[in-house]
Structure formats: structure tokens, C-alpha cells
N, C-alpha and C positions, 0 to 999 in steps of 0.2 A: 614343837614336838621333840621329845627326847630320843636319843639314840636307841634306848631299850625298846621303845614302842614301834620303831620303824621296821618294816619288813626288809630282809636282805634282798638286794637287787640281783637278778640273774646276771651272770657275766655277759650274756648275749645282749642284755638291754643297756649295757654301759655306753654312754656317749663319749666318754673321755677315757684316755689311756691312763693306766696307773702311773704314778710318779716313778721316775727312774731313781735308784738309790743315790746316785751321785749328782742328780739334777740334770738340767738340760745342758748338752755339750755344744751343739751347733744350731744355728737358725738359718733357714733357707727362705728367701722371699720368692714368690712366684707371681709374675705379672700375667693377668688374663684379661680378655676382652669382656664386655658386659654379657655377651651371649655365652661365652665359656663359663663365666661365673654363675649365671643362671642354671646352666646345665650341671655344673658341679654341685650346686646347692640342691637341685632337684634329685640328683643321683644319691647324694649323701643322705637326704631325707628318706628316700626309698629304702636305703640300707640301714637307716637309724644310726648313723655315725656322723662325726663332724667332717667338714671338708678336709682339714689337714690329715685326719685319720684315713679318710678315703684315699687321698693322694699317696700317703705313705704306704698303705696296704697294697695299693695297685702297683706302686713302684717296686716294692720289695717282694712281691709274690712270685714264686717260681713258675706258676702255671700260666700266667698271662704273657702274651707275646708283645714285643715292642714294635712300634711302627717300622723301625728299620728292618726287623726280622720279617715283618709282613711284606714290605716292599721287595726284599730279597726273594721271598717265596713267589710273589707275583711275577718278578722278572724271570725266575726259573720256569714258571708255568708258561710265560709268553715265549721263552726260548723253546720249550717243548712243543708248543703250538706250531712254531715255525718248522721245527724238525718233522712233525707229523705231516704238515703240508708238503714238504719236500719228499718224504717217504711215500705218501699217497700218489704223488706225481710219478715217482719211479715205479711203483706197483702198477699203475695204469699203463705205463710204457711197456713193462714186462708182459702184462696181459695182452696188450695190442700185438706185440711181437709174437707171443705164443699162439695167438689166434690166427695170425697171418701165415704161419708155417707149421711144419710137422714137429720141429724140435723145440724143446723147452730151453730157454736162455740159461747160460751158465751162471750169470750174475744174479739169477733169481734167488738162489740159496743165500747169497750174501745179503740181498735186500730183505729177505724174510728174517735173517738173523738180526739185522739192524732194527727191524720193526719190533722184535722181541726186546731188544736192548732199550729202545725208546719206551716201550710199555713198562718195563721194569723201572725206568727212571721216573715215569709218571707215578707209579705205585709208591716209590720212595718219597717223592715230593708230597704226595697226599698224606702219607704216614707222618711226615714231619709237621704238617699243618694241623694234625689232630692232636 
């Protein structure tokens, strides 16, 4: 079939990247297990790209999060969980003290301020994950 009779392919249907003007500069080899290879091939097929293109796009995209970033976010959420457990314990102690007597504890205001601070920290962490 000649080039004149061929339909132009949509840029979205390309399976191969266009050649770089200066040619290939660097080569990277990636070792994967058989299971990882199967998963890469399946995902590349679903997205209609090659495995190298899939890896390169995933690595260079700004929107995707790296595993280290995800681990850091999870550690932050675990720390927040611990803080909430401590704060809820303090609020229970304050409530018990307030119910036992006539006066409201002086440190209740500080505990509530800390609850607000932790809640804002949760909001910031969730926003970073989105």
C-alpha cells in the first residue's frame, strides 16, 4: 500500500513516540519480575501504548504521585490518628471533670484550640493527597 492511500493516524492512536531530532541520548534498563511484566503489558495494552512509553509517561507526569510521597502522606495520616486519640482522651477527661463539679476546667480552652489545630492539619493533608 502506498503512502498516498494510507489514512493519517490520529495522534492518540500512536503506539510509538516520534523520533527525537538528535536521536536517542540515553538508555535505561529496568528489571521486573514476571508478574510485574504481565501487569505492565496489560496496562500498556489498555492504554494502547508501548511498555517503555507507559513507564516514561508515568515517571515524567506531574500529576502522579511517587510511592515515597504516598508513604510520607500515610505516615502523616498515622501521626494525625495518634494525635486524635490523645486529644479525644483529653476531651473525655475534661468532660468528666466538668460533670463532676460546678466549674469548667481552665485547660479546656487550650484542648479545644488543639482540636482545631489537628483538624486543620487533617484538612491540609487531605488537600495534599488530592
